[in-house]
PLY file of the C-alpha trace (Angstrom):
ply
format ascii 1.0
element vertex 648
property float x
property float y
property float z
element edge 647
property int vertex1
property int vertex2
end_header
48.27 -27.03 7.95
45.38 -27.97 5.68
45.93 -31.01 3.55
43.68 -32.92 1.21
44.01 -35.92 -1.04
41.73 -34.12 -3.49
43.27 -31.19 -5.42
39.75 -29.86 -5.93
39.14 -29.87 -2.19
42.41 -28.01 -1.53
41.55 -25.33 -4.08
38.13 -24.90 -2.50
39.65 -24.48 0.94
42.19 -21.94 -0.31
39.35 -20.04 -1.96
37.42 -19.99 1.29
40.39 -18.52 3.11
40.77 -15.79 0.50
37.09 -14.94 0.76
37.20 -14.75 4.53
40.25 -12.49 4.44
38.19 -10.10 2.35
35.28 -10.34 4.79
37.60 -9.21 7.57
37.42 -5.70 6.07
34.18 -5.41 8.07
34.07 -3.92 11.51
33.20 -6.63 13.99
30.52 -6.77 16.61
26.91 -6.98 15.49
25.80 -10.50 16.32
22.06 -10.90 16.75
21.32 -11.08 20.50
20.62 -14.69 21.47
20.14 -16.06 24.97
22.49 -18.77 26.12
23.97 -20.04 29.36
26.21 -16.95 29.36
23.91 -14.34 27.81
20.60 -12.79 28.82
18.23 -10.67 26.74
15.68 -8.20 28.14
13.14 -6.75 25.71
12.16 -3.11 26.18
9.22 -3.24 23.79
5.91 -1.77 24.87
4.76 1.73 25.74
7.31 4.54 25.86
6.79 8.19 26.71
6.83 10.24 23.52
7.04 13.88 22.55
7.43 15.51 19.15
9.51 18.69 19.06
7.09 20.99 17.26
9.13 24.12 17.83
9.70 26.15 14.63
13.31 25.00 14.29
12.61 21.49 15.70
15.55 22.05 18.04
13.96 22.97 21.36
14.69 19.53 22.78
18.41 20.13 22.43
18.31 23.78 23.41
16.52 22.87 26.66
18.30 19.50 27.09
15.21 17.32 27.37
17.48 14.31 27.89
18.71 15.62 31.26
15.42 15.02 33.07
12.32 12.87 32.76
10.59 13.68 29.49
7.28 14.39 31.23
9.00 17.23 33.09
9.76 19.01 29.80
6.16 19.22 28.66
3.21 17.07 27.61
3.96 13.49 26.57
1.83 10.70 25.11
2.08 6.92 25.08
3.83 5.49 22.03
4.30 1.80 21.22
7.75 0.46 20.39
8.34 -1.01 17.88
6.02 0.98 15.60
5.88 4.01 13.38
4.45 6.97 15.25
2.62 8.35 12.19
-0.67 6.42 12.23
-1.04 5.71 15.95
-2.78 8.94 16.97
-5.59 11.07 15.52
-3.22 14.03 15.15
-2.68 14.82 11.44
0.33 17.00 12.27
2.04 13.98 13.82
1.17 11.74 10.89
3.11 14.03 8.54
5.63 15.30 11.07
9.20 16.05 10.01
11.90 16.65 12.59
13.01 15.38 16.00
10.80 13.19 18.15
11.76 11.99 21.63
11.20 8.62 23.27
11.82 7.71 26.90
11.57 4.56 28.99
12.66 3.81 32.56
13.96 0.29 32.92
14.53 -1.98 35.90
17.93 -3.61 35.45
18.45 -6.97 37.20
20.67 -6.49 40.24
23.02 -9.27 39.14
23.88 -7.24 36.02
24.91 -4.35 38.23
26.82 -6.20 40.93
28.79 -8.44 38.56
31.45 -6.23 37.01
32.44 -9.14 34.79
29.17 -8.71 32.88
28.84 -6.42 29.90
25.45 -4.74 29.47
24.58 -3.59 25.96
21.71 -1.42 24.76
20.65 -2.31 21.21
18.18 -0.57 18.91
17.02 -2.75 16.01
16.42 0.29 13.82
15.16 3.86 14.03
14.38 6.24 11.17
16.61 7.90 10.29
19.08 9.65 12.58
19.21 8.75 16.26
20.90 9.90 19.48
20.70 7.82 22.66
21.23 8.92 26.27
21.28 6.95 29.49
20.38 9.01 32.57
21.27 12.14 30.62
24.63 10.87 29.36
25.01 10.41 25.62
25.99 6.82 24.82
25.73 6.59 21.03
24.34 8.06 17.84
23.60 6.52 14.48
23.00 7.85 10.98
20.54 5.97 8.80
17.53 3.72 9.26
16.73 0.03 8.87
19.91 -1.29 10.52
20.83 -1.93 14.19
23.13 0.04 16.45
24.18 -0.47 20.04
26.29 0.79 22.95
27.76 -0.76 26.07
26.21 0.86 29.16
27.42 -1.30 32.06
29.73 1.33 33.57
26.97 3.95 33.53
24.32 1.87 35.26
26.87 0.94 37.95
27.71 4.56 38.79
24.60 4.80 40.97
22.79 1.45 41.30
19.90 3.16 43.14
19.09 5.39 40.17
16.48 4.18 37.65
17.86 3.37 34.23
16.29 6.10 32.08
16.76 5.62 28.34
16.12 8.59 26.07
16.20 8.26 22.28
15.80 11.21 19.91
14.93 10.28 16.32
14.87 12.55 13.28
13.25 11.54 9.99
14.49 14.53 7.98
15.95 13.59 4.61
18.50 15.67 2.72
20.62 15.18 -0.37
23.28 13.24 1.57
21.01 10.84 3.48
20.03 7.39 2.28
17.38 7.60 0.98
17.89 11.22 -0.05
15.36 14.03 0.08
15.09 17.78 0.48
13.30 20.34 2.62
11.35 23.00 0.71
10.44 26.20 2.54
7.36 27.99 1.18
7.49 31.60 2.31
4.63 33.27 0.43
2.46 34.64 3.30
-0.53 34.95 0.97
-0.54 31.19 0.43
1.20 29.52 3.38
1.34 29.94 7.17
4.48 31.25 8.81
7.33 28.73 8.86
5.65 26.36 6.40
7.85 23.70 4.84
7.46 20.28 3.24
9.71 17.24 3.13
10.27 16.17 -0.48
11.52 12.70 -1.28
11.91 10.68 -4.42
10.46 7.29 -3.57
6.93 5.95 -3.76
6.20 4.79 -0.24
5.23 6.65 2.90
8.12 8.03 4.93
7.19 6.19 8.11
9.34 7.12 11.09
10.08 6.18 14.68
11.67 3.25 16.49
10.72 0.46 14.11
12.39 -2.60 15.58
12.91 -3.97 19.08
14.95 -2.17 21.70
16.89 -4.64 23.85
19.26 -4.90 26.74
21.52 -7.91 26.54
24.53 -9.18 28.41
27.76 -10.97 27.64
30.71 -11.83 29.84
33.63 -9.40 29.92
35.46 -11.71 27.52
33.06 -12.60 24.75
32.49 -13.74 21.20
32.26 -10.48 19.31
31.62 -11.69 15.78
31.46 -14.80 13.61
31.87 -14.98 9.85
31.11 -18.15 7.92
31.69 -18.95 4.26
30.42 -22.26 2.91
31.19 -24.55 0.00
30.94 -28.22 -0.88
32.63 -30.79 -3.10
30.81 -33.99 -3.90
29.27 -35.08 -0.55
31.62 -33.06 1.66
30.56 -29.67 2.97
33.02 -27.03 4.07
32.35 -24.29 6.59
35.16 -21.76 6.74
34.77 -19.69 9.87
36.44 -16.79 11.65
35.64 -15.96 15.29
36.41 -12.53 16.69
36.99 -12.37 20.45
36.99 -9.22 22.57
37.94 -8.60 26.18
40.68 -11.22 26.46
44.32 -11.26 25.46
44.21 -15.05 25.44
41.25 -17.33 25.13
40.48 -20.93 24.31
37.68 -21.84 21.95
35.62 -24.88 21.19
33.74 -24.65 17.89
31.18 -27.40 17.33
29.01 -27.85 14.24
25.86 -29.85 14.97
23.16 -31.28 12.73
19.42 -30.79 13.23
19.35 -33.57 15.79
22.10 -31.99 17.89
24.79 -34.47 16.86
28.33 -33.15 16.40
29.44 -33.41 12.77
32.67 -31.39 13.02
34.63 -29.47 15.64
37.73 -27.36 16.16
39.55 -25.52 18.92
40.91 -22.75 16.66
39.61 -19.21 16.20
39.56 -19.81 12.45
39.57 -22.81 10.20
37.55 -25.08 7.96
35.01 -27.56 9.30
34.46 -30.48 6.93
31.06 -32.15 6.97
30.69 -35.66 5.55
27.41 -36.56 3.83
26.47 -32.91 3.90
22.86 -31.69 3.88
22.85 -28.58 1.73
20.64 -25.54 2.25
18.18 -25.44 -0.63
15.29 -23.11 -1.51
12.12 -24.77 -0.31
10.75 -25.44 -3.81
13.99 -26.80 -5.22
14.86 -29.97 -3.32
13.52 -32.85 -1.26
15.34 -31.59 1.84
15.02 -27.79 1.78
16.39 -25.14 4.11
18.59 -27.46 6.16
20.36 -25.57 8.94
23.24 -26.74 11.05
24.10 -25.08 14.37
27.56 -23.73 15.09
28.19 -23.47 18.83
31.14 -21.30 19.80
32.25 -21.75 23.40
34.89 -19.37 24.73
36.94 -19.68 27.91
39.14 -16.85 29.16
40.53 -15.57 32.45
42.18 -12.54 33.95
43.48 -11.79 37.42
39.94 -11.37 38.77
37.82 -14.08 37.23
37.24 -16.79 34.66
34.82 -16.05 31.85
32.82 -18.41 29.69
30.74 -17.30 26.73
28.50 -19.41 24.48
26.98 -18.28 21.19
25.10 -20.43 18.67
24.81 -19.47 15.01
22.53 -21.21 12.46
24.55 -22.24 9.40
23.26 -23.20 5.97
25.78 -24.76 3.61
25.24 -23.63 0.03
26.94 -21.90 -2.89
25.86 -19.13 -5.25
27.28 -18.50 -8.72
26.32 -16.50 -11.80
27.03 -17.24 -15.45
26.07 -15.07 -18.41
22.73 -16.89 -18.69
22.05 -18.55 -15.33
21.87 -18.06 -11.58
23.14 -21.16 -9.79
22.42 -22.27 -6.22
24.46 -25.34 -5.31
25.42 -25.56 -9.00
21.77 -25.98 -10.01
19.91 -23.37 -12.11
17.61 -21.24 -9.97
14.73 -19.20 -11.40
13.40 -16.38 -9.21
9.60 -16.45 -9.20
8.63 -14.23 -6.35
7.55 -10.84 -5.09
8.65 -7.40 -4.05
7.51 -6.50 -0.55
7.23 -3.66 1.90
7.27 -3.79 5.69
3.91 -2.04 5.71
1.15 -2.46 8.28
-2.12 -0.60 8.73
-1.43 0.64 12.25
2.22 -0.06 13.01
3.57 1.38 9.78
6.99 -0.19 9.43
7.16 -1.45 13.00
8.09 -5.10 13.50
4.79 -7.00 13.54
4.94 -10.75 14.17
1.35 -11.56 13.12
1.93 -9.73 9.84
5.27 -11.50 9.28
3.77 -14.95 9.83
0.78 -14.13 7.63
3.05 -12.91 4.83
5.18 -16.06 4.92
2.04 -18.19 4.73
0.87 -16.19 1.72
4.28 -16.44 0.04
4.15 -20.21 0.35
0.51 -20.29 -0.73
1.57 -18.46 -3.88
4.38 -20.90 -4.57
6.84 -17.99 -4.58
10.45 -18.91 -3.89
11.98 -15.47 -3.38
11.54 -11.79 -2.63
13.48 -8.54 -2.81
13.69 -6.34 0.28
12.41 -3.32 -1.58
13.67 -0.75 -0.84
15.58 -1.19 2.40
16.83 -4.00 4.67
14.07 -5.86 6.49
14.19 -6.89 10.14
16.72 -9.52 11.17
13.86 -11.67 12.38
12.49 -11.78 8.83
15.86 -12.88 7.47
15.95 -15.68 10.04
12.49 -16.80 8.88
13.79 -16.91 5.31
16.70 -19.10 6.42
14.36 -21.55 8.13
11.73 -21.61 5.38
14.02 -21.61 2.35
12.89 -18.28 0.90
15.60 -16.73 -1.30
16.33 -13.03 -0.71
17.78 -10.21 -2.78
18.95 -7.97 0.06
18.57 -4.29 -0.83
19.99 -1.28 1.00
17.99 1.98 1.38
19.53 3.43 -1.82
16.19 4.46 -3.29
15.40 7.84 -4.85
18.93 8.82 -5.89
17.67 11.21 -8.55
19.45 14.51 -7.89
22.96 14.86 -9.29
24.07 16.26 -5.93
23.24 12.90 -4.31
26.14 11.38 -6.25
28.64 13.55 -4.35
31.42 12.43 -2.04
29.40 12.84 1.16
26.57 10.69 -0.23
28.98 8.05 -1.49
30.83 7.89 1.83
27.56 7.32 3.69
26.40 4.76 1.13
29.64 2.79 1.61
29.09 2.74 5.38
25.50 1.55 4.94
26.69 -1.35 2.79
29.27 -2.23 5.45
26.53 -2.30 8.09
24.22 -4.36 5.88
26.85 -6.94 4.94
28.01 -7.17 8.55
24.45 -7.86 9.70
23.32 -10.29 6.98
26.55 -11.96 5.78
25.77 -15.30 7.47
22.22 -15.75 6.16
22.10 -18.55 3.56
18.82 -17.13 2.25
20.61 -13.95 1.11
21.95 -14.71 -2.36
22.55 -11.24 -3.80
23.14 -7.67 -2.64
21.30 -4.76 -4.24
22.95 -1.39 -3.72
20.17 0.85 -5.09
16.73 1.07 -6.68
16.04 3.11 -9.80
18.85 5.65 -9.43
19.45 8.26 -12.13
22.12 5.96 -13.52
22.44 7.87 -16.77
23.94 10.92 -15.00
27.69 11.46 -15.52
28.76 10.82 -11.88
26.86 7.51 -11.72
29.63 5.48 -13.35
32.26 6.26 -10.71
29.67 6.15 -7.93
28.43 2.65 -8.69
31.81 1.28 -9.70
33.14 2.32 -6.28
30.07 1.11 -4.42
29.92 -2.30 -6.11
33.65 -2.92 -5.81
33.45 -2.06 -2.12
30.53 -4.44 -1.59
32.38 -7.22 -3.41
35.43 -6.61 -1.23
33.22 -6.98 1.84
31.66 -10.18 0.50
33.17 -11.83 -2.59
30.78 -14.80 -2.32
27.60 -13.08 -3.49
26.78 -11.29 -6.74
25.96 -7.57 -6.57
23.33 -5.68 -8.51
21.16 -2.63 -8.46
17.69 -2.19 -9.90
17.50 0.05 -12.94
14.83 1.79 -14.96
17.35 3.70 -17.08
17.93 3.41 -20.81
20.10 0.37 -21.50
22.52 2.36 -23.68
23.04 5.17 -21.16
23.11 3.28 -17.84
26.59 4.02 -16.50
26.47 1.53 -13.63
25.30 -1.53 -15.54
28.82 -2.60 -16.62
29.69 -3.28 -12.98
26.73 -5.40 -11.84
26.63 -9.20 -12.00
22.93 -9.45 -12.82
20.81 -6.95 -14.74
17.67 -6.16 -12.73
15.27 -4.03 -14.74
11.94 -2.42 -13.84
9.35 -1.62 -16.49
5.64 -0.79 -16.48
4.56 -1.06 -20.10
0.89 -0.18 -20.70
0.83 1.58 -17.32
3.25 4.49 -17.02
4.00 4.13 -20.72
1.23 3.78 -23.32
-1.40 3.50 -20.57
-4.30 1.27 -21.48
-2.61 -0.34 -24.49
-1.98 -3.96 -23.55
-1.03 -4.78 -27.13
2.34 -3.00 -26.79
3.63 -5.25 -23.99
4.94 -8.19 -26.07
6.84 -5.89 -28.43
8.28 -3.53 -25.83
9.17 -6.20 -23.30
10.89 -8.36 -25.90
12.84 -5.31 -27.12
13.81 -4.46 -23.54
15.29 -7.91 -22.94
17.09 -8.08 -26.28
18.64 -4.64 -25.79
19.93 -5.32 -22.29
21.28 -8.78 -23.00
22.72 -7.77 -26.34
24.78 -5.01 -24.76
25.89 -6.63 -21.49
25.63 -10.42 -21.96
24.46 -10.83 -18.37
21.45 -12.68 -16.95
18.36 -10.54 -16.43
15.69 -10.39 -13.74
12.46 -8.53 -14.35
12.67 -6.96 -10.92
9.38 -5.02 -11.12
6.28 -5.05 -13.30
2.57 -4.67 -12.65
-0.46 -2.39 -12.58
-2.66 -0.75 -9.95
-5.95 -2.47 -9.15
-8.49 -1.18 -6.67
-9.86 -4.26 -4.86
-13.36 -5.07 -6.07
-13.26 -2.70 -9.06
-14.23 -4.58 -12.24
-14.62 -3.88 -15.92
-14.97 -5.93 -19.08
-13.33 -5.09 -21.44
-10.54 -4.38 -18.93
-9.84 -0.80 -17.93
-7.00 0.63 -15.89
-7.32 0.29 -12.10
-9.63 -2.72 -12.38
-8.69 -6.23 -11.32
-9.23 -7.42 -14.90
-6.69 -4.93 -16.24
-4.10 -6.02 -13.67
-4.70 -9.61 -14.75
-4.15 -9.05 -18.46
-1.01 -6.96 -17.81
0.47 -9.82 -15.78
-0.47 -12.45 -18.32
1.02 -10.42 -21.18
4.32 -10.15 -19.32
4.24 -13.85 -18.46
4.02 -14.86 -22.12
7.29 -13.06 -22.83
8.92 -14.40 -19.66
8.20 -17.94 -20.80
10.06 -17.30 -24.04
13.06 -15.57 -22.50
13.57 -17.72 -19.40
14.72 -20.47 -21.76
17.56 -18.13 -22.76
18.85 -15.58 -20.25
15.95 -14.28 -18.10
16.49 -15.76 -14.63
13.62 -14.28 -12.67
10.39 -12.35 -12.33
9.33 -10.40 -9.24
5.84 -8.93 -9.24
5.29 -5.40 -8.00
3.84 -5.73 -5.48
3.07 -8.40 -2.91
0.52 -6.19 -1.16
-0.85 -2.67 -1.39
1.07 -0.16 0.69
0.82 3.41 1.89
2.36 6.32 -0.01
2.44 10.06 0.37
-0.76 11.79 -0.63
-0.96 12.65 -4.32
-3.27 12.71 -7.29
-1.86 9.45 -8.70
-2.35 7.49 -5.47
-5.75 6.76 -3.95
-4.87 6.01 -0.30
-1.65 4.31 -1.31
-0.16 2.22 -4.08
-2.63 -0.40 -5.32
-0.26 -2.60 -7.35
-0.42 -5.35 -4.75
-1.83 -8.74 -5.64
-3.09 -8.67 -2.05
-4.80 -5.74 -0.36
-3.10 -3.99 2.52
-5.23 -6.21 4.76
-3.73 -9.28 2.96
-6.87 -10.28 1.11
-6.29 -11.63 -2.43
-7.18 -9.84 -5.62
-7.86 -12.04 -8.63
-4.24 -11.50 -9.76
-3.09 -13.50 -6.73
-4.70 -16.61 -8.17
-3.05 -16.03 -11.54
0.33 -15.77 -9.80
-0.41 -18.81 -7.68
-1.20 -20.98 -10.69
1.87 -19.73 -12.54
4.32 -20.04 -9.66
3.30 -23.58 -8.79
3.56 -24.55 -12.43
7.06 -23.03 -12.57
8.01 -24.76 -9.33
6.90 -28.14 -10.61
8.70 -27.57 -13.92
12.01 -26.22 -12.60
12.47 -27.81 -9.16
12.63 -31.12 -7.37
9.68 -30.76 -5.05
8.92 -32.71 -1.91
5.60 -34.58 -2.26
3.60 -32.10 -0.18
4.74 -29.19 -2.32
3.15 -30.64 -5.46
-0.27 -30.01 -3.98
-0.53 -26.32 -3.04
-4.11 -26.73 -1.86
-2.73 -28.66 1.13
-0.69 -25.73 2.43
0 1
1 2
2 3
3 4
4 5
5 6
6 7
7 8
8 9
9 10
10 11
11 12
12 13
13 14
14 15
15 16
16 17
17 18
18 19
19 20
20 21
21 22
22 23
23 24
24 25
25 26
26 27
27 28
28 29
29 30
30 31
31 32
32 33
33 34
34 35
35 36
36 37
37 38
38 39
39 40
40 41
41 42
42 43
43 44
44 45
45 46
46 47
47 48
48 49
49 50
50 51
51 52
52 53
53 54
54 55
55 56
56 57
57 58
58 59
59 60
60 61
61 62
62 63
63 64
64 65
65 66
66 67
67 68
68 69
69 70
70 71
71 72
72 73
73 74
74 75
75 76
76 77
77 78
78 79
79 80
80 81
81 82
82 83
83 84
84 85
85 86
86 87
87 88
88 89
89 90
90 91
91 92
92 93
93 94
94 95
95 96
96 97
97 98
98 99
99 100
100 101
101 102
102 103
103 104
104 105
105 106
106 107
107 108
108 109
109 110
110 111
111 112
112 113
113 114
114 115
115 116
116 117
117 118
118 119
119 120
120 121
121 122
122 123
123 124
124 125
125 126
126 127
127 128
128 129
129 130
130 131
131 132
132 133
133 134
134 135
135 136
136 137
137 138
138 139
139 140
140 141
141 142
142 143
143 144
144 145
145 146
146 147
147 148
148 149
149 150
150 151
151 152
152 153
153 154
154 155
155 156
156 157
157 158
158 159
159 160
160 161
161 162
162 163
163 164
164 165
165 166
166 167
167 168
168 169
169 170
170 171
171 172
172 173
173 174
174 175
175 176
176 177
177 178
178 179
179 180
180 181
181 182
182 183
183 184
184 185
185 186
186 187
187 188
188 189
189 190
190 191
191 192
192 193
193 194
194 195
195 196
196 197
197 198
198 199
199 200
200 201
201 202
202 203
203 204
204 205
205 206
206 207
207 208
208 209
209 210
210 211
211 212
212 213
213 214
214 215
215 216
216 217
217 218
218 219
219 220
220 221
221 222
222 223
223 224
224 225
225 226
226 227
227 228
228 229
229 230
230 231
231 232
232 233
233 234
234 235
235 236
236 237
237 238
238 239
239 240
240 241
241 242
242 243
243 244
244 245
245 246
246 247
247 248
248 249
249 250
250 251
251 252
252 253
253 254
254 255
255 256
256 257
257 258
258 259
259 260
260 261
261 262
262 263
263 264
264 265
265 266
266 267
267 268
268 269
269 270
270 271
271 272
272 273
273 274
274 275
275 276
276 277
277 278
278 279
279 280
280 281
281 282
282 283
283 284
284 285
285 286
286 287
287 288
288 289
289 290
290 291
291 292
292 293
293 294
294 295
295 296
296 297
297 298
298 299
299 300
300 301
301 302
302 303
303 304
304 305
305 306
306 307
307 308
308 309
309 310
310 311
311 312
312 313
313 314
314 315
315 316
316 317
317 318
318 319
319 320
320 321
321 322
322 323
323 324
324 325
325 326
326 327
327 328
328 329
329 330
330 331
331 332
332 333
333 334
334 335
335 336
336 337
337 338
338 339
339 340
340 341
341 342
342 343
343 344
344 345
345 346
346 347
347 348
348 349
349 350
350 351
351 352
352 353
353 354
354 355
355 356
356 357
357 358
358 359
359 360
360 361
361 362
362 363
363 364
364 365
365 366
366 367
367 368
368 369
369 370
370 371
371 372
372 373
373 374
374 375
375 376
376 377
377 378
378 379
379 380
380 381
381 382
382 383
383 384
384 385
385 386
386 387
387 388
388 389
389 390
390 391
391 392
392 393
393 394
394 395
395 396
396 397
397 398
398 399
399 400
400 401
401 402
402 403
403 404
404 405
405 406
406 407
407 408
408 409
409 410
410 411
411 412
412 413
413 414
414 415
415 416
416 417
417 418
418 419
419 420
420 421
421 422
422 423
423 424
424 425
425 426
426 427
427 428
428 429
429 430
430 431
431 432
432 433
433 434
434 435
435 436
436 437
437 438
438 439
439 440
440 441
441 442
442 443
443 444
444 445
445 446
446 447
447 448
448 449
449 450
450 451
451 452
452 453
453 454
454 455
455 456
456 457
457 458
458 459
459 460
460 461
461 462
462 463
463 464
464 465
465 466
466 467
467 468
468 469
469 470
470 471
471 472
472 473
473 474
474 475
475 476
476 477
477 478
478 479
479 480
480 481
481 482
482 483
483 484
484 485
485 486
486 487
487 488
488 489
489 490
490 491
491 492
492 493
493 494
494 495
495 496
496 497
497 498
498 499
499 500
500 501
501 502
502 503
503 504
504 505
505 506
506 507
507 508
508 509
509 510
510 511
511 512
512 513
513 514
514 515
515 516
516 517
517 518
518 519
519 520
520 521
521 522
522 523
523 524
524 525
525 526
526 527
527 528
528 529
529 530
530 531
531 532
532 533
533 534
534 535
535 536
536 537
537 538
538 539
539 540
540 541
541 542
542 543
543 544
544 545
545 546
546 547
547 548
548 549
549 550
550 551
551 552
552 553
553 554
554 555
555 556
556 557
557 558
558 559
559 560
560 561
561 562
562 563
563 564
564 565
565 566
566 567
567 568
568 569
569 570
570 571
571 572
572 573
573 574
574 575
575 576
576 577
577 578
578 579
579 580
580 581
581 582
582 583
583 584
584 585
585 586
586 587
587 588
588 589
589 590
590 591
591 592
592 593
593 594
594 595
595 596
596 597
597 598
598 599
599 600
600 601
601 602
602 603
603 604
604 605
605 606
606 607
607 608
608 609
609 610
610 611
611 612
612 613
613 614
614 615
615 616
616 617
617 618
618 619
619 620
620 621
621 622
622 623
623 624
624 625
625 626
626 627
627 628
628 629
629 630
630 631
631 632
632 633
633 634
634 635
635 636
636 637
637 638
638 639
639 640
640 641
641 642
642 643
643 644
644 645
645 646
646 647
């Protein structure tokens, strides 16, 4: 029984229980693999054998069962790095723009102790692959997954034990084809005029403005747990006065009965609360809250929750240990403010892409570290994962560094009315379940975004987004839900259901190009229209202009650095007026230049970055830096070092 001398405390605890009950709608079992005394992790990154299925129907690999033998025995293979996109690695233009099935293979040496100990589970995990994947082990199918950007896994212990002398051969087929029911959607267009196109010619159409990089983009791992193990942990946090509350739920698999020891430790490893129940509330006296790094003297404080499980069956005793970082904080929204820990928070940050010159969208640690250094150099406090979930490792960096995240699913390019159908909605709901399951415990994640620039004025959009947003809120009632719109405020059928209005606009670029003088009028009208109709806080979720690095003109002309500068400054003048009322954030498009499909409006990619694709600053970066540090000093309680950005 939970008791409290404070009625407020009791209400908070009851609320936490209600929230966690809702979170239990999620399927369990997608904890990030962490080594411990009971768990081992083996990375399978590096060079894999690779073959693209260039047969006319892209189906030869299945017709001839390439997965049943070594891939090299089916035909010519090449080396391919994992994680990476396969598109830009070779000099083959047909592979750069390839659509269809590609095949990866790697033979792995499995430690003998994993094979001989039948009390050890062995799990194969793929961090993400784009977009549809099928996985075999020694020719036996072990799992398949629909969609990119999110992890999937399969237990393989029984298979590798069938013949311990046989190499562990992992085969993964990945297909990047997009259709009207995928997320993001797309379509295949067959061009059959023999006077204009070669036989069998087709193109992949899609409705988003970034290159459709494909392949195995995030690490492939083998990891172990005991037979009885901690399958999932869900935490929900709150605080009252100086007391923090961590409501937790531990899911256990592989044991009918088990004993648990849950210990919450501070940064110095001291126990601050403990329990021996599978669920409950841990109360933390003199709590250190998790704060954005530009908002408090003690930012991004993380506790550690150690879950220690003991279980036994007739054969053996099992012990499992898993440690989860925990940040204690709250998020709330009013009709004019976004509150973190009951303090107003103003988003001044960036939109990003996981985009690298050579690795495409492959996980790239040097690039990640560089980007975080640049984000802090700018004085940015936030970013949106446009337009898909980023790697788990990036989310962990945000937790540690105090960078606030709007976590967006791959719902970009929903433009065709057929993509609002039941099949699309069903898949979209599953994607949100996978995203919430993966990122629910990250304190840096403060809001879910279910789509970017959908055709929200279409008749089916109202039911579609009402269903999608209600489902996301049922999965996680603690965070607000939004989507990013560029629709007309009066015709947007999904806007009534979001908690925060996130609007994209490119005045004097896509509209009235070259006319800077229209920005103050049109931007002010935009804000007044949206707030007047919905009475909800607004984030300018995208704005900007293309600038080719080193291209200059005075007076400013489009595509020059000077034009990008004056566009930003014109927007900023309006932001400064409206942030005193109901505008709660501004996110520049874009952090850095990124690759797009070839087209007459894109000169080797989108050039709206304030940094080049090589992460060198344009002059707009210095304008943003000056502005963001001024905003940080005006709106936050900064630690002494943060008041002097030149020292970063």
